[in-house]
PDB file with SEQRES, HELIX, SHEET and CRYST1 records, atoms N, CA, C and O in Angstrom:
SEQRES   1 A   79  UNK UNK UNK UNK UNK UNK UNK UNK UNK UNK UNK UNK UNK          
SEQRES   2 A   79  UNK UNK UNK UNK UNK UNK UNK UNK UNK UNK UNK UNK UNK          
SEQRES   3 A   79  UNK UNK UNK UNK UNK UNK UNK UNK UNK UNK UNK UNK UNK          
SEQRES   4 A   79  UNK UNK UNK UNK UNK UNK UNK UNK UNK UNK UNK UNK UNK          
SEQRES   5 A   79  UNK UNK UNK UNK UNK UNK UNK UNK UNK UNK UNK UNK UNK          
SEQRES   6 A   79  UNK UNK UNK UNK UNK UNK UNK UNK UNK UNK UNK UNK UNK          
SEQRES   7 A   79  UNK                                                          
HELIX    1 AA1 UNK A    3  UNK A   78  1                                  76    
CRYST1    1.000    1.000    1.000  90.00  90.00  90.00 P 1           1          
ATOM      1  N   UNK A   1     -21.863 -40.601 -35.071  1.00  0.00           N  
ATOM      2  CA  UNK A   1     -20.879 -40.305 -34.041  1.00  0.00           C  
ATOM      3  C   UNK A   1     -21.207 -41.137 -32.879  1.00  0.00           C  
ATOM      4  O   UNK A   1     -22.368 -41.409 -32.572  1.00  0.00           O  
ATOM      5  N   UNK A   2     -20.227 -41.517 -32.271  1.00  0.00           N  
ATOM      6  CA  UNK A   2     -20.289 -42.247 -30.990  1.00  0.00           C  
ATOM      7  C   UNK A   2     -20.492 -41.346 -29.814  1.00  0.00           C  
ATOM      8  O   UNK A   2     -20.093 -40.185 -29.901  1.00  0.00           O  
ATOM      9  N   UNK A   3     -21.050 -41.750 -28.770  1.00  0.00           N  
ATOM     10  CA  UNK A   3     -21.228 -40.948 -27.497  1.00  0.00           C  
ATOM     11  C   UNK A   3     -19.867 -40.523 -26.981  1.00  0.00           C  
ATOM     12  O   UNK A   3     -19.699 -39.395 -26.517  1.00  0.00           O  
ATOM     13  N   UNK A   4     -18.909 -41.406 -27.058  1.00  0.00           N  
ATOM     14  CA  UNK A   4     -17.597 -41.110 -26.473  1.00  0.00           C  
ATOM     15  C   UNK A   4     -16.940 -39.945 -27.296  1.00  0.00           C  
ATOM     16  O   UNK A   4     -16.269 -39.096 -26.710  1.00  0.00           O  
ATOM     17  N   UNK A   5     -17.119 -39.906 -28.562  1.00  0.00           N  
ATOM     18  CA  UNK A   5     -16.541 -38.777 -29.327  1.00  0.00           C  
ATOM     19  C   UNK A   5     -17.220 -37.496 -29.007  1.00  0.00           C  
ATOM     20  O   UNK A   5     -16.561 -36.461 -28.909  1.00  0.00           O  
ATOM     21  N   UNK A   6     -18.535 -37.515 -28.834  1.00  0.00           N  
ATOM     22  CA  UNK A   6     -19.280 -36.265 -28.477  1.00  0.00           C  
ATOM     23  C   UNK A   6     -18.865 -35.817 -27.129  1.00  0.00           C  
ATOM     24  O   UNK A   6     -18.770 -34.609 -26.913  1.00  0.00           O  
ATOM     25  N   UNK A   7     -18.608 -36.685 -26.204  1.00  0.00           N  
ATOM     26  CA  UNK A   7     -18.110 -36.298 -24.853  1.00  0.00           C  
ATOM     27  C   UNK A   7     -16.807 -35.848 -24.962  1.00  0.00           C  
ATOM     28  O   UNK A   7     -16.541 -34.899 -24.223  1.00  0.00           O  
ATOM     29  N   UNK A   8     -15.803 -36.311 -25.766  1.00  0.00           N  
ATOM     30  CA  UNK A   8     -14.530 -35.786 -25.913  1.00  0.00           C  
ATOM     31  C   UNK A   8     -14.595 -34.361 -26.501  1.00  0.00           C  
ATOM     32  O   UNK A   8     -13.854 -33.491 -26.044  1.00  0.00           O  
ATOM     33  N   UNK A   9     -15.394 -34.117 -27.425  1.00  0.00           N  
ATOM     34  CA  UNK A   9     -15.532 -32.770 -28.084  1.00  0.00           C  
ATOM     35  C   UNK A   9     -16.067 -31.795 -26.993  1.00  0.00           C  
ATOM     36  O   UNK A   9     -15.515 -30.707 -26.832  1.00  0.00           O  
ATOM     37  N   UNK A  10     -17.077 -32.155 -26.286  1.00  0.00           N  
ATOM     38  CA  UNK A  10     -17.608 -31.236 -25.241  1.00  0.00           C  
ATOM     39  C   UNK A  10     -16.566 -31.006 -24.173  1.00  0.00           C  
ATOM     40  O   UNK A  10     -16.432 -29.869 -23.722  1.00  0.00           O  
ATOM     41  N   UNK A  11     -15.815 -32.008 -23.731  1.00  0.00           N  
ATOM     42  CA  UNK A  11     -14.780 -31.771 -22.734  1.00  0.00           C  
ATOM     43  C   UNK A  11     -13.669 -30.832 -23.293  1.00  0.00           C  
ATOM     44  O   UNK A  11     -13.188 -29.931 -22.605  1.00  0.00           O  
ATOM     45  N   UNK A  12     -13.299 -31.078 -24.528  1.00  0.00           N  
ATOM     46  CA  UNK A  12     -12.235 -30.247 -25.138  1.00  0.00           C  
ATOM     47  C   UNK A  12     -12.732 -28.819 -25.216  1.00  0.00           C  
ATOM     48  O   UNK A  12     -11.925 -27.926 -24.958  1.00  0.00           O  
ATOM     49  N   UNK A  13     -13.986 -28.508 -25.547  1.00  0.00           N  
ATOM     50  CA  UNK A  13     -14.455 -27.209 -25.637  1.00  0.00           C  
ATOM     51  C   UNK A  13     -14.408 -26.550 -24.312  1.00  0.00           C  
ATOM     52  O   UNK A  13     -13.977 -25.400 -24.223  1.00  0.00           O  
ATOM     53  N   UNK A  14     -14.833 -27.216 -23.257  1.00  0.00           N  
ATOM     54  CA  UNK A  14     -14.930 -26.605 -21.860  1.00  0.00           C  
ATOM     55  C   UNK A  14     -13.352 -26.460 -21.421  1.00  0.00           C  
ATOM     56  O   UNK A  14     -12.988 -25.475 -20.777  1.00  0.00           O  
ATOM     57  N   UNK A  15     -12.572 -27.345 -21.749  1.00  0.00           N  
ATOM     58  CA  UNK A  15     -11.131 -27.197 -21.320  1.00  0.00           C  
ATOM     59  C   UNK A  15     -10.536 -25.943 -22.027  1.00  0.00           C  
ATOM     60  O   UNK A  15      -9.804 -25.170 -21.409  1.00  0.00           O  
ATOM     61  N   UNK A  16     -10.846 -25.765 -23.264  1.00  0.00           N  
ATOM     62  CA  UNK A  16     -10.330 -24.521 -24.085  1.00  0.00           C  
ATOM     63  C   UNK A  16     -10.940 -23.280 -23.422  1.00  0.00           C  
ATOM     64  O   UNK A  16     -10.263 -22.262 -23.274  1.00  0.00           O  
ATOM     65  N   UNK A  17     -12.210 -23.360 -23.024  1.00  0.00           N  
ATOM     66  CA  UNK A  17     -12.791 -22.171 -22.354  1.00  0.00           C  
ATOM     67  C   UNK A  17     -12.111 -21.828 -21.095  1.00  0.00           C  
ATOM     68  O   UNK A  17     -11.715 -20.678 -20.900  1.00  0.00           O  
ATOM     69  N   UNK A  18     -11.949 -22.803 -20.199  1.00  0.00           N  
ATOM     70  CA  UNK A  18     -11.284 -22.680 -18.874  1.00  0.00           C  
ATOM     71  C   UNK A  18      -9.817 -22.133 -19.091  1.00  0.00           C  
ATOM     72  O   UNK A  18      -9.337 -21.265 -18.362  1.00  0.00           O  
ATOM     73  N   UNK A  19      -9.186 -22.672 -20.083  1.00  0.00           N  
ATOM     74  CA  UNK A  19      -7.775 -22.237 -20.331  1.00  0.00           C  
ATOM     75  C   UNK A  19      -7.758 -20.764 -20.721  1.00  0.00           C  
ATOM     76  O   UNK A  19      -6.887 -20.040 -20.239  1.00  0.00           O  
ATOM     77  N   UNK A  20      -8.637 -20.292 -21.537  1.00  0.00           N  
ATOM     78  CA  UNK A  20      -8.760 -19.001 -22.003  1.00  0.00           C  
ATOM     79  C   UNK A  20      -9.085 -18.109 -20.787  1.00  0.00           C  
ATOM     80  O   UNK A  20      -8.492 -17.041 -20.632  1.00  0.00           O  
ATOM     81  N   UNK A  21      -9.965 -18.518 -19.980  1.00  0.00           N  
ATOM     82  CA  UNK A  21     -10.328 -17.732 -18.715  1.00  0.00           C  
ATOM     83  C   UNK A  21      -9.114 -17.687 -17.825  1.00  0.00           C  
ATOM     84  O   UNK A  21      -8.834 -16.628 -17.264  1.00  0.00           O  
ATOM     85  N   UNK A  22      -8.375 -18.760 -17.656  1.00  0.00           N  
ATOM     86  CA  UNK A  22      -7.198 -18.787 -16.786  1.00  0.00           C  
ATOM     87  C   UNK A  22      -6.177 -17.776 -17.308  1.00  0.00           C  
ATOM     88  O   UNK A  22      -5.576 -17.048 -16.518  1.00  0.00           O  
ATOM     89  N   UNK A  23      -5.966 -17.718 -18.670  1.00  0.00           N  
ATOM     90  CA  UNK A  23      -4.933 -16.750 -19.134  1.00  0.00           C  
ATOM     91  C   UNK A  23      -5.426 -15.308 -18.924  1.00  0.00           C  
ATOM     92  O   UNK A  23      -4.615 -14.453 -18.567  1.00  0.00           O  
ATOM     93  N   UNK A  24      -6.712 -15.001 -19.127  1.00  0.00           N  
ATOM     94  CA  UNK A  24      -7.271 -13.707 -18.890  1.00  0.00           C  
ATOM     95  C   UNK A  24      -7.105 -13.290 -17.486  1.00  0.00           C  
ATOM     96  O   UNK A  24      -6.636 -12.192 -17.186  1.00  0.00           O  
ATOM     97  N   UNK A  25      -7.509 -14.211 -16.584  1.00  0.00           N  
ATOM     98  CA  UNK A  25      -7.356 -13.947 -15.079  1.00  0.00           C  
ATOM     99  C   UNK A  25      -5.912 -13.681 -14.668  1.00  0.00           C  
ATOM    100  O   UNK A  25      -5.620 -12.810 -13.849  1.00  0.00           O  
ATOM    101  N   UNK A  26      -5.085 -14.410 -15.227  1.00  0.00           N  
ATOM    102  CA  UNK A  26      -3.607 -14.202 -14.883  1.00  0.00           C  
ATOM    103  C   UNK A  26      -3.094 -12.854 -15.327  1.00  0.00           C  
ATOM    104  O   UNK A  26      -2.307 -12.196 -14.647  1.00  0.00           O  
ATOM    105  N   UNK A  27      -3.590 -12.452 -16.542  1.00  0.00           N  
ATOM    106  CA  UNK A  27      -3.123 -11.061 -16.966  1.00  0.00           C  
ATOM    107  C   UNK A  27      -3.736 -10.059 -16.066  1.00  0.00           C  
ATOM    108  O   UNK A  27      -3.067  -9.091 -15.705  1.00  0.00           O  
ATOM    109  N   UNK A  28      -5.040 -10.230 -15.651  1.00  0.00           N  
ATOM    110  CA  UNK A  28      -5.687  -9.226 -14.701  1.00  0.00           C  
ATOM    111  C   UNK A  28      -4.928  -9.210 -13.401  1.00  0.00           C  
ATOM    112  O   UNK A  28      -4.713  -8.153 -12.808  1.00  0.00           O  
ATOM    113  N   UNK A  29      -4.516 -10.403 -12.947  1.00  0.00           N  
ATOM    114  CA  UNK A  29      -3.837 -10.458 -11.621  1.00  0.00           C  
ATOM    115  C   UNK A  29      -2.440  -9.797 -11.690  1.00  0.00           C  
ATOM    116  O   UNK A  29      -1.979  -9.214 -10.709  1.00  0.00           O  
ATOM    117  N   UNK A  30      -1.794  -9.892 -12.822  1.00  0.00           N  
ATOM    118  CA  UNK A  30      -0.480  -9.194 -13.018  1.00  0.00           C  
ATOM    119  C   UNK A  30      -0.667  -7.740 -13.015  1.00  0.00           C  
ATOM    120  O   UNK A  30       0.198  -7.034 -12.498  1.00  0.00           O  
ATOM    121  N   UNK A  31      -1.773  -7.198 -13.572  1.00  0.00           N  
ATOM    122  CA  UNK A  31      -2.031  -5.745 -13.623  1.00  0.00           C  
ATOM    123  C   UNK A  31      -2.375  -5.265 -12.194  1.00  0.00           C  
ATOM    124  O   UNK A  31      -1.871  -4.235 -11.746  1.00  0.00           O  
ATOM    125  N   UNK A  32      -3.231  -6.017 -11.489  1.00  0.00           N  
ATOM    126  CA  UNK A  32      -3.548  -5.623 -10.131  1.00  0.00           C  
ATOM    127  C   UNK A  32      -2.345  -5.537  -9.279  1.00  0.00           C  
ATOM    128  O   UNK A  32      -2.178  -4.610  -8.486  1.00  0.00           O  
ATOM    129  N   UNK A  33      -1.453  -6.565  -9.456  1.00  0.00           N  
ATOM    130  CA  UNK A  33      -0.197  -6.591  -8.590  1.00  0.00           C  
ATOM    131  C   UNK A  33       0.688  -5.413  -8.921  1.00  0.00           C  
ATOM    132  O   UNK A  33       1.358  -4.879  -8.037  1.00  0.00           O  
ATOM    133  N   UNK A  34       0.708  -5.001 -10.156  1.00  0.00           N  
ATOM    134  CA  UNK A  34       1.520  -3.804 -10.453  1.00  0.00           C  
ATOM    135  C   UNK A  34       0.922  -2.544  -9.864  1.00  0.00           C  
ATOM    136  O   UNK A  34       1.630  -1.638  -9.425  1.00  0.00           O  
ATOM    137  N   UNK A  35      -0.447  -2.509  -9.865  1.00  0.00           N  
ATOM    138  CA  UNK A  35      -1.019  -1.285  -9.284  1.00  0.00           C  
ATOM    139  C   UNK A  35      -0.867  -1.293  -7.712  1.00  0.00           C  
ATOM    140  O   UNK A  35      -0.751  -0.233  -7.096  1.00  0.00           O  
ATOM    141  N   UNK A  36      -0.870  -2.437  -7.126  1.00  0.00           N  
ATOM    142  CA  UNK A  36      -0.653  -2.559  -5.686  1.00  0.00           C  
ATOM    143  C   UNK A  36       0.760  -2.111  -5.315  1.00  0.00           C  
ATOM    144  O   UNK A  36       0.979  -1.440  -4.307  1.00  0.00           O  
ATOM    145  N   UNK A  37       1.733  -2.517  -6.186  1.00  0.00           N  
ATOM    146  CA  UNK A  37       3.134  -2.136  -6.069  1.00  0.00           C  
ATOM    147  C   UNK A  37       3.283  -0.605  -6.107  1.00  0.00           C  
ATOM    148  O   UNK A  37       4.015   0.003  -5.326  1.00  0.00           O  
ATOM    149  N   UNK A  38       2.546  -0.022  -7.062  1.00  0.00           N  
ATOM    150  CA  UNK A  38       2.691   1.451  -7.217  1.00  0.00           C  
ATOM    151  C   UNK A  38       2.027   2.210  -6.033  1.00  0.00           C  
ATOM    152  O   UNK A  38       2.507   3.266  -5.620  1.00  0.00           O  
ATOM    153  N   UNK A  39       0.974   1.681  -5.528  1.00  0.00           N  
ATOM    154  CA  UNK A  39       0.317   2.280  -4.392  1.00  0.00           C  
ATOM    155  C   UNK A  39       1.108   2.099  -3.107  1.00  0.00           C  
ATOM    156  O   UNK A  39       1.109   2.980  -2.247  1.00  0.00           O  
ATOM    157  N   UNK A  40       1.732   1.043  -2.982  1.00  0.00           N  
ATOM    158  CA  UNK A  40       2.617   0.745  -1.826  1.00  0.00           C  
ATOM    159  C   UNK A  40       3.845   1.695  -1.920  1.00  0.00           C  
ATOM    160  O   UNK A  40       4.287   2.274  -0.927  1.00  0.00           O  
ATOM    161  N   UNK A  41       4.351   1.819  -3.118  1.00  0.00           N  
ATOM    162  CA  UNK A  41       5.523   2.824  -3.231  1.00  0.00           C  
ATOM    163  C   UNK A  41       5.138   4.213  -2.805  1.00  0.00           C  
ATOM    164  O   UNK A  41       5.866   4.890  -2.079  1.00  0.00           O  
ATOM    165  N   UNK A  42       3.959   4.633  -3.280  1.00  0.00           N  
ATOM    166  CA  UNK A  42       3.506   6.044  -2.950  1.00  0.00           C  
ATOM    167  C   UNK A  42       3.268   6.106  -1.440  1.00  0.00           C  
ATOM    168  O   UNK A  42       3.592   7.124  -0.828  1.00  0.00           O  
ATOM    169  N   UNK A  43       2.738   5.105  -0.836  1.00  0.00           N  
ATOM    170  CA  UNK A  43       2.473   5.073   0.593  1.00  0.00           C  
ATOM    171  C   UNK A  43       3.820   5.135   1.366  1.00  0.00           C  
ATOM    172  O   UNK A  43       3.968   5.874   2.339  1.00  0.00           O  
ATOM    173  N   UNK A  44       4.706   4.394   0.928  1.00  0.00           N  
ATOM    174  CA  UNK A  44       6.034   4.415   1.491  1.00  0.00           C  
ATOM    175  C   UNK A  44       6.805   5.845   1.419  1.00  0.00           C  
ATOM    176  O   UNK A  44       7.405   6.313   2.387  1.00  0.00           O  
ATOM    177  N   UNK A  45       6.723   6.423   0.261  1.00  0.00           N  
ATOM    178  CA  UNK A  45       7.171   7.881   0.142  1.00  0.00           C  
ATOM    179  C   UNK A  45       6.530   8.795   1.116  1.00  0.00           C  
ATOM    180  O   UNK A  45       7.172   9.594   1.797  1.00  0.00           O  
ATOM    181  N   UNK A  46       5.113   8.639   1.166  1.00  0.00           N  
ATOM    182  CA  UNK A  46       4.413   9.497   2.076  1.00  0.00           C  
ATOM    183  C   UNK A  46       4.829   9.321   3.531  1.00  0.00           C  
ATOM    184  O   UNK A  46       5.046  10.291   4.257  1.00  0.00           O  
ATOM    185  N   UNK A  47       4.936   8.046   3.941  1.00  0.00           N  
ATOM    186  CA  UNK A  47       5.397   7.781   5.289  1.00  0.00           C  
ATOM    187  C   UNK A  47       6.741   8.302   5.556  1.00  0.00           C  
ATOM    188  O   UNK A  47       6.948   8.841   6.643  1.00  0.00           O  
ATOM    189  N   UNK A  48       7.715   8.199   4.652  1.00  0.00           N  
ATOM    190  CA  UNK A  48       9.015   8.672   4.852  1.00  0.00           C  
ATOM    191  C   UNK A  48       8.950  10.221   4.961  1.00  0.00           C  
ATOM    192  O   UNK A  48       9.696  10.788   5.761  1.00  0.00           O  
ATOM    193  N   UNK A  49       8.140  10.882   4.235  1.00  0.00           N  
ATOM    194  CA  UNK A  49       8.001  12.349   4.340  1.00  0.00           C  
ATOM    195  C   UNK A  49       7.444  12.729   5.675  1.00  0.00           C  
ATOM    196  O   UNK A  49       7.907  13.692   6.287  1.00  0.00           O  
ATOM    197  N   UNK A  50       6.462  11.998   6.147  1.00  0.00           N  
ATOM    198  CA  UNK A  50       5.878  12.320   7.447  1.00  0.00           C  
ATOM    199  C   UNK A  50       6.868  12.034   8.557  1.00  0.00           C  
ATOM    200  O   UNK A  50       6.916  12.755   9.553  1.00  0.00           O  
ATOM    201  N   UNK A  51       7.635  11.013   8.394  1.00  0.00           N  
ATOM    202  CA  UNK A  51       8.674  10.713   9.402  1.00  0.00           C  
ATOM    203  C   UNK A  51       9.768  11.884   9.472  1.00  0.00           C  
ATOM    204  O   UNK A  51      10.264  12.217  10.548  1.00  0.00           O  
ATOM    205  N   UNK A  52      10.091  12.451   8.320  1.00  0.00           N  
ATOM    206  CA  UNK A  52      11.002  13.503   8.319  1.00  0.00           C  
ATOM    207  C   UNK A  52      10.393  14.798   8.918  1.00  0.00           C  
ATOM    208  O   UNK A  52      11.099  15.597   9.533  1.00  0.00           O  
ATOM    209  N   UNK A  53       9.087  14.982   8.725  1.00  0.00           N  
ATOM    210  CA  UNK A  53       8.418  16.124   9.410  1.00  0.00           C  
ATOM    211  C   UNK A  53       8.351  15.916  10.830  1.00  0.00           C  
ATOM    212  O   UNK A  53       8.626  16.858  11.573  1.00  0.00           O  
ATOM    213  N   UNK A  54       7.996  14.719  11.333  1.00  0.00           N  
ATOM    214  CA  UNK A  54       7.983  14.450  12.776  1.00  0.00           C  
ATOM    215  C   UNK A  54       9.369  14.636  13.376  1.00  0.00           C  
ATOM    216  O   UNK A  54       9.513  15.217  14.452  1.00  0.00           O  
ATOM    217  N   UNK A  55      10.403  14.134  12.670  1.00  0.00           N  
ATOM    218  CA  UNK A  55      11.752  14.312  13.187  1.00  0.00           C  
ATOM    219  C   UNK A  55      12.102  15.814  13.352  1.00  0.00           C  
ATOM    220  O   UNK A  55      12.648  16.248  14.366  1.00  0.00           O  
ATOM    221  N   UNK A  56      11.765  16.549  12.330  1.00  0.00           N  
ATOM    222  CA  UNK A  56      11.996  18.004  12.465  1.00  0.00           C  
ATOM    223  C   UNK A  56      11.251  18.580  13.558  1.00  0.00           C  
ATOM    224  O   UNK A  56      11.835  19.378  14.292  1.00  0.00           O  
ATOM    225  N   UNK A  57      10.013  18.279  13.772  1.00  0.00           N  
ATOM    226  CA  UNK A  57       9.210  18.740  14.830  1.00  0.00           C  
ATOM    227  C   UNK A  57       9.773  18.424  16.158  1.00  0.00           C  
ATOM    228  O   UNK A  57       9.781  19.234  17.085  1.00  0.00           O  
ATOM    229  N   UNK A  58      10.243  17.223  16.222  1.00  0.00           N  
ATOM    230  CA  UNK A  58      10.853  16.793  17.550  1.00  0.00           C  
ATOM    231  C   UNK A  58      12.112  17.548  17.851  1.00  0.00           C  
ATOM    232  O   UNK A  58      12.404  17.816  19.016  1.00  0.00           O  
ATOM    233  N   UNK A  59      12.867  17.902  16.841  1.00  0.00           N  
ATOM    234  CA  UNK A  59      14.076  18.695  17.098  1.00  0.00           C  
ATOM    235  C   UNK A  59      13.778  20.080  17.554  1.00  0.00           C  
ATOM    236  O   UNK A  59      14.481  20.615  18.411  1.00  0.00           O  
ATOM    237  N   UNK A  60      12.739  20.690  16.999  1.00  0.00           N  
ATOM    238  CA  UNK A  60      12.328  22.065  17.401  1.00  0.00           C  
ATOM    239  C   UNK A  60      11.470  22.061  18.600  1.00  0.00           C  
ATOM    240  O   UNK A  60      11.456  23.049  19.334  1.00  0.00           O  
ATOM    241  N   UNK A  61      10.733  20.989  18.860  1.00  0.00           N  
ATOM    242  CA  UNK A  61       9.835  21.114  20.027  1.00  0.00           C  
ATOM    243  C   UNK A  61      10.594  20.926  21.444  1.00  0.00           C  
ATOM    244  O   UNK A  61      10.112  21.404  22.471  1.00  0.00           O  
ATOM    245  N   UNK A  62      11.715  20.260  21.439  1.00  0.00           N  
ATOM    246  CA  UNK A  62      12.438  20.123  22.615  1.00  0.00           C  
ATOM    247  C   UNK A  62      12.979  21.474  23.087  1.00  0.00           C  
ATOM    248  O   UNK A  62      12.742  21.808  24.248  1.00  0.00           O  
ATOM    249  N   UNK A  63      13.672  22.263  22.301  1.00  0.00           N  
ATOM    250  CA  UNK A  63      14.090  23.540  22.732  1.00  0.00           C  
ATOM    251  C   UNK A  63      12.913  24.509  23.042  1.00  0.00           C  
ATOM    252  O   UNK A  63      13.018  25.303  23.977  1.00  0.00           O  
ATOM    253  N   UNK A  64      11.780  24.455  22.262  1.00  0.00           N  
ATOM    254  CA  UNK A  64      10.665  25.291  22.624  1.00  0.00           C  
ATOM    255  C   UNK A  64       9.942  24.885  23.942  1.00  0.00           C  
ATOM    256  O   UNK A  64       9.395  25.733  24.648  1.00  0.00           O  
ATOM    257  N   UNK A  65       9.960  23.562  24.249  1.00  0.00           N  
ATOM    258  CA  UNK A  65       9.498  23.140  25.506  1.00  0.00           C  
ATOM    259  C   UNK A  65      10.368  23.626  26.674  1.00  0.00           C  
ATOM    260  O   UNK A  65       9.850  24.098  27.686  1.00  0.00           O  
ATOM    261  N   UNK A  66      11.681  23.507  26.523  1.00  0.00           N  
ATOM    262  CA  UNK A  66      12.581  24.061  27.555  1.00  0.00           C  
ATOM    263  C   UNK A  66      12.420  25.575  27.688  1.00  0.00           C  
ATOM    264  O   UNK A  66      12.466  26.118  28.791  1.00  0.00           O  
ATOM    265  N   UNK A  67      12.238  26.219  26.600  1.00  0.00           N  
ATOM    266  CA  UNK A  67      12.103  27.793  26.712  1.00  0.00           C  
ATOM    267  C   UNK A  67      10.840  28.122  27.483  1.00  0.00           C  
ATOM    268  O   UNK A  67      10.839  29.001  28.345  1.00  0.00           O  
ATOM    269  N   UNK A  68       9.710  27.380  27.155  1.00  0.00           N  
ATOM    270  CA  UNK A  68       8.381  27.508  27.799  1.00  0.00           C  
ATOM    271  C   UNK A  68       8.529  27.285  29.215  1.00  0.00           C  
ATOM    272  O   UNK A  68       8.042  28.107  29.991  1.00  0.00           O  
ATOM    273  N   UNK A  69       9.167  26.229  29.665  1.00  0.00           N  
ATOM    274  CA  UNK A  69       9.352  25.960  31.002  1.00  0.00           C  
ATOM    275  C   UNK A  69      10.237  26.992  31.796  1.00  0.00           C  
ATOM    276  O   UNK A  69      10.015  27.297  32.968  1.00  0.00           O  
ATOM    277  N   UNK A  70      11.223  27.476  31.064  1.00  0.00           N  
ATOM    278  CA  UNK A  70      12.025  28.529  31.651  1.00  0.00           C  
ATOM    279  C   UNK A  70      11.300  29.826  31.818  1.00  0.00           C  
ATOM    280  O   UNK A  70      11.491  30.503  32.829  1.00  0.00           O  
ATOM    281  N   UNK A  71      10.478  30.206  30.878  1.00  0.00           N  
ATOM    282  CA  UNK A  71       9.646  31.397  30.991  1.00  0.00           C  
ATOM    283  C   UNK A  71       8.612  31.307  32.049  1.00  0.00           C  
ATOM    284  O   UNK A  71       8.243  32.317  32.649  1.00  0.00           O  
ATOM    285  N   UNK A  72       8.115  30.084  32.307  1.00  0.00           N  
ATOM    286  CA  UNK A  72       7.173  29.907  33.449  1.00  0.00           C  
ATOM    287  C   UNK A  72       7.860  30.054  34.784  1.00  0.00           C  
ATOM    288  O   UNK A  72       7.329  30.648  35.722  1.00  0.00           O  
ATOM    289  N   UNK A  73       9.046  29.502  34.846  1.00  0.00           N  
ATOM    290  CA  UNK A  73       9.862  29.572  35.944  1.00  0.00           C  
ATOM    291  C   UNK A  73      10.186  31.083  36.322  1.00  0.00           C  
ATOM    292  O   UNK A  73      10.029  31.534  37.456  1.00  0.00           O  
ATOM    293  N   UNK A  74      10.601  31.724  35.362  1.00  0.00           N  
ATOM    294  CA  UNK A  74      11.025  33.270  35.650  1.00  0.00           C  
ATOM    295  C   UNK A  74       9.739  33.994  35.970  1.00  0.00           C  
ATOM    296  O   UNK A  74       9.747  34.818  36.885  1.00  0.00           O  
ATOM    297  N   UNK A  75       8.611  33.747  35.274  1.00  0.00           N  
ATOM    298  CA  UNK A  75       7.414  34.466  35.650  1.00  0.00           C  
ATOM    299  C   UNK A  75       6.996  34.151  37.110  1.00  0.00           C  
ATOM    300  O   UNK A  75       6.515  35.058  37.788  1.00  0.00           O  
ATOM    301  N   UNK A  76       7.144  32.986  37.592  1.00  0.00           N  
ATOM    302  CA  UNK A  76       6.781  32.567  39.013  1.00  0.00           C  
ATOM    303  C   UNK A  76       7.715  33.427  39.945  1.00  0.00           C  
ATOM    304  O   UNK A  76       7.277  34.011  40.935  1.00  0.00           O  
ATOM    305  N   UNK A  77       9.052  33.462  39.549  1.00  0.00           N  
ATOM    306  CA  UNK A  77      10.021  34.163  40.353  1.00  0.00           C  
ATOM    307  C   UNK A  77       9.715  35.651  40.428  1.00  0.00           C  
ATOM    308  O   UNK A  77       9.919  36.308  41.449  1.00  0.00           O  
ATOM    309  N   UNK A  78       9.208  36.162  39.284  1.00  0.00           N  
ATOM    310  CA  UNK A  78       8.870  37.643  39.277  1.00  0.00           C  
ATOM    311  C   UNK A  78       7.691  38.022  40.272  1.00  0.00           C  
ATOM    312  O   UNK A  78       7.684  39.099  40.868  1.00  0.00           O  
ATOM    313  N   UNK A  79       6.738  37.110  40.405  1.00  0.00           N  
ATOM    314  CA  UNK A  79       5.594  37.416  41.258  1.00  0.00           C  
ATOM    315  C   UNK A  79       6.115  37.233  42.611  1.00  0.00           C  
ATOM    316  O   UNK A  79       5.385  37.418  43.584  1.00  0.00           O  
TER     317      UNK A  79                                                      
END                                                                             
């Protein structure tokens, strides 16, 4: 065998190995991307839920704050 043929065989083997590794890494990257998408969706649902809770609290806190201020005002007038 000639040295050139041996070199071609060695390079072909390394190319096949790197191609196989690239395919495996691509599959793993797709899986990780799907997991990130799922986590992002869950985080968005949680953020939306918290936003609704804060909006509800904001609606109830304004009347309660006004009521608290009025009770303080009436208590000062009683004294």
